[in-house]
N, C-alpha and C positions, 0 to 999 in steps of 0.2 A: 503493500497498501504504500511506504515512502517513496519506494520512486516512482506510481505512479503519479504523487505529487507533487514530487521533483520535475518530473515531464510537463506538469503542468505549468509548472514554476517558470522553467528553462529555456523551452521551446517558443512559446511566443512572446518571451522576450527579447529569444533572441532574433525573432524577425523581426520584432519591431524596431529592434537597434537599428540592425540593417535600413530597415527603410529608414528610419531618422537621418542614418549615416547620409544616406543618399541623397536625402531630404537640405540636409545642412549643409555639405559639400555643393549640392548644385549650385548653391547660391555665397559659397563663401572661399577664400582659396588662403588654404591651409600658409604660406608664404606673407599672408596680410597680418598674418596674429601677431597681438601682440601681449605679452604677461608685464602688468604693471609699468607700463612704459618702452617695455624691451620687447623686442623679435624673438619669437619663439626661435629654438636652435637647434630645431629637429626637422628631418627629411619631412616632407609632404606624407611617405608613406608610416613612419614612425606619429605623427599626427593625425592620423587617419586608423592606425592603430591603438590607439590610447584612447581615442574618442568612442571609438565601437566599443571600449570595455567598460568605457565610462557611462555609455547608454546602457549600454546589455547590463550592468549594476543597477543603476536606476530603473528600470524596467523591468528586474528582477525583484527588486524590494516592492514596487508596487503590485505585482503578481502574487508576491508572498505575502503581501497585506490583504490581498483580494482572497487568498485562499483559507489565511488564516480568519475573517471571517466570515467567512461560512460555516464554519464548521458548529457543530452544535456544542451546546457545554461542556456535556460529556466526552465526546472527541478530543475539546480542546485541553480539559484536565490529563487524556492521557498524551500528549505530545509534549 
């Protein structure tokens, strides 16, 4: 059951992170990004990779919260 719940969380989050990645970088050039006024010293591929994992983490947290809130009180106590 735990493996099934993890797939409910991770797989949709992976798909949404991919869509977010395509949407964001269709409008933003990674070479134009700045951090506190300084250019980010990463390759484009590094920025794409890091941002994908950030998007995946955020959407995984959202999916995990949804899954947690869908549990009955008895199921939540067992988790």
